[in-house]
N, C-alpha and C positions, 0 to 999 in steps of 0.2 A: 393494685393488688391484695385482697385479702391478707390477717396473717389466719392460720390456722396453726393449731395446736394438734401434735397426732399422739394417744398416748397409745402404746401399741405393748397387750399383756399375753401376747401369743397364742398357738391353741390351733384351730385347725386351720390361720388364715397364712400359719407363719410354720404350720411346723415340714419339715424332714421328714421324707420317706425312702430317701435313698437311701443304702446299704454302703456306698462309704462315702457322706455327704448327710448321717439323720442327723436332726436338732430341731429348732427353733430360729428362723431368721429375725432380725433384730428391726425399731421400726426403721431405722434409713436405708434394711437392706426393702424393704416389703417396698418403698414409696420409689428404689430403681425397678421395680417389677412394669410400674404405672406406662398405659402403651403410649407413648408420645403423642406428645401434644396436649394430650387429659390434664395434666395441672397446671391449675391455673393461679393460686394461691398461692402465697409463700406459706411453705410452711417447719415448722419444726419439728425434731420425732422423740419422744422421750420413756423407755420403756420400765414399763412397772412390773416388779414380779407379781406374779398373779398365780391360782392353782388351776387348774384343767377348770370348763365351764362346769361342768360336772359337779365340780366337789368346793363351786366358790364361795367362800368362806364371808356371811356378813361383814366383818369388817376394812374385808377386797372390796366388794358395794359400795361401801362407805369413803375411803380411801378416793376411789374414782371419781364417785360424786362429786367427794369436797374439791378434788382438782379441777375438776371441768370446772365449776364454776369458779373456783378461783384464777383459772386463767382467765376468765372474760371478765371479773371483777378486778382482779388484784394485777394482774400484768399485760392487759389490754390485748387478746387474743381476739380477733371476732369472730370465731369459729373452734369448739373442738372435736373433733373424731375418734372414738375410744374405738381401735379393736379387740372386741369376744364374741368367746364362743357363743354359737348358736342354744346351746344348751339352758341355762336359763338369764340370756340375754333381756328376756322380758323383767324378770325382775332386778335385773341391774338398771336395768334403762326407766323400769320404773319407778325407783328409786331416787335417781337424778335423775330425775323429772320435778317430784314432791320436794326436794332439799333445791332444785335449779335456783330457788328465788327471784330474783333480777339478772339474774341470769339470763333464765329465758328471754325476759326483753329486749337484753340488749348486743345477742347473735346467736347461732343455731350450736346445736349438742344433739352428733348426731355418732350412734354403736352402727358397727357392723362387724361384719365374720366373715366366717365359710363355709361354706360342706365338704368343699373339696381340696385334702394338703397343698400342700408353700407349688410341691414341687409333680402335680398333678396334670395328666396329660393334656386338658383344657382347667385351668382351675379357674372357680369363679370367683380367686377374694381379690385378681389385681383390679378386674371391674369394680367391684363391690365398695373397693377402697377407692379407688378416684371417682367413683358419680358419690361420696360421702364426705371425701374433702372438694370436691365442687358446689354439694349443698352445703358445707357448715358452713362458709364461704362466702354466703347466698343469703341476702336482709330480708328474704321475702320469708327464713324461718324465723324471721325474729317475734316470740311472742309465741313460737306453736311449740310448744319448752321439747323434751328432748325426744328424739325420734331412733326406727331402728330403719334401715337404710340397708337391702339387697335385692340385686335384682330389677336393680332401675326402679324401685317402690322403693316408700315412706311409709312408713306404718308411725300412729302416735304410740306413744307410746304406754298408756291409757291401753290402748284394743291390740297393741301385739302379744301374740302369740307362738309357739314354733310348733306347725304342724303333719311336717314331714320331716324323720331327721335323714332321707336317703337323694333329696332330690338338692334341684342350687331355688325352685322356689319353695322355700322353707319355714317359709312367713304370712300370718296368713291375721289380718284385720278384723274378717266375719266377725259378726251379724253385720259393724261395722266399716267404713268404707273404707278402701286405701286413701293414705291422706294424700298423696300425692305423688309425685314421680322426678326423677333426672331428665332433663332430657336438652343434648347437647352444651354438656354443660349450666344447666341451666335448671333453677326450682320451677316448678308446675305442681301447684293447689290444685286437689281437685274438691276439698270436700273443706268445711270447719272443721280446726281443731279443738281439741277437749278445751274445756271451762279451763282457768288455770284456777289447780289447787289452794287450800288456806295456807297461810305460813305455818311455818314451823316454830316452835319460841327454846325449844330445845334439842340436845343430841336426841337422838334415836339409841331403844333401847334395843338388844339382838336377842335377848333372850325370851325368842318368840316362838312355839310351839303350833304343826300344823298337824289336826288328823280329820284322815280320812272315815267315815264314819260306814257302816254296817246294818245290821237289821240281824239285831240278838247280842248287840253290843254289850262289853261291860266296861266300867265306869273303869278297872282298875290301870284302864293307857292314858285316864288326865289323874285322875290320883299321881300316877307316879312319877309322870312330869312337872307337877305342882308341888311333888314330896322333894325336887330336884335342883327345887327354889325357878318356876318358869315365870315369866312376869307378865304374858300374854299366851292366851291362846286362841287359835283361827279352829275351831270344826266348820272342815265341807260337810253343809247335807246333800240330799238329793232335792227333787222338783223346784219349789220356788224359797225352800233353804230346811226343812223339814231335817226335824234331827231325831231316834228315838227316844224312844217314854225314858226309857230311863239313865239315859241323860238328863235330863230337865234340872232333877234335885242339885246335879254336883255344877249344875248352869249358876244356879241358885248357890250355893255355896261358895263358890270359886267366885263373885261380883261382890256378894259381905264382906269378904276375905280382902278388894281391892281391886282385884286381877280379873281386867275384863277378859271378855269371852265374846267375838265372832263371830257370826255365823252367816258362811258362805255358800255356793252351790254347787257343783259339779253340773247343772245345767243354766241356762242362760238366763236370769233374771234382768226384770225390772228395777232399774233406777230410784228404790221405794225402801221405803224405812218395813222394817220387820215384819211389821205389826200387821203390815196392810200386804203383803202380798200369800196369806191362804193358813188357811184352818195350822196345818201342822208349826207352821213359822209363829205365828206366834202364838203359838204357847212356849216358845224356846222367850220370845218378845217380855213373855207374864214373867218369868222367872229371870231378865236382866239382859239378854240377851242381846248385841249387838250386829247391827247387818252391816253387809258390804258395801251394799247399795250398787249392786250386782258388777260390780270385780271377780274376779276366778279369786278362785283360796288360794292361790301362790301368789296374787298382785295384793291378797288383802292382807296376807301375812308381812309386806310388806308395808302397808299401809297399818298398820299397827304397832309394827316397828316406831316410826316414823307419830304416830299421836302419844304413843306412851312419853314423846319426847313434851308433850303438854300438857303433863298431869294425871290423879286417878281414871276410874273407871269416868265418871262425868266429863271429864273435860275430852277422854276418846272420843265419849258416843254424840260431844259434840262437832267436835270435829269430824269424822265419819256425813255427818249430817251436812258437812261443807265441802263434803270431797267432792 
């Protein structure tokens, strides 16, 4: 029987909305709701104070990522499950994956949550938690990195996104495949996990901005953030990574000042350098922008936070090329 650490952060999976007993269930209380016979691992529950997931701070994301890594490498757990709201679970999962290091090869790291409250008529939390605990204890996840589990599906942290805020099928890996499923308490992988990210040299930088572009955009939105002291900027472009021409001079200036600028796209793009994605993206590359290599804007921001721990603009550019 494997040993699994449950890091419970509250949120929807633990929320009670009943007027007679409102509040948040503890990790130990969540374990009591599991369907009979589904708990096949020795589980230790620890409660972690956290903001609601729509307002999760980078410091909380870092805390959870480090706790997961330490649980496997330093505390001897065979796996870790983190309960988390689905609003930003893809960011926390990806940060956890980037920081996992050797822990990813020695145990399963699973994030899960729910779209229905703890005391709903038909809550999805107990099933999601039971499947996640079984997955975290299964050696099949060793080497897969952090995953998100919901509706018995396992989504790789690099691919997962929330696509539906109303139903139990809230998550998707599209256009990539679902990594696998939990079937009768066992992990069944259906595709090869994403390649492991490059190692991390230093502590992540949390002061990174994400800016969405639009036609006719003024540069003031970026310069104001730089004046406020941001360490890096992710620009959400269109198409293959196109940004308004008005921003090209600003990108060039920021790069010269040692502030990395990463260009991601609101659309799917190939995992390729920015200058290979088309005319508009090539113009941004010529001014010093770094491509997101197919990452969504939200995940590009997480990646830039981590990359900034490796050094300046050149180090960030090299790290993204190996991501």
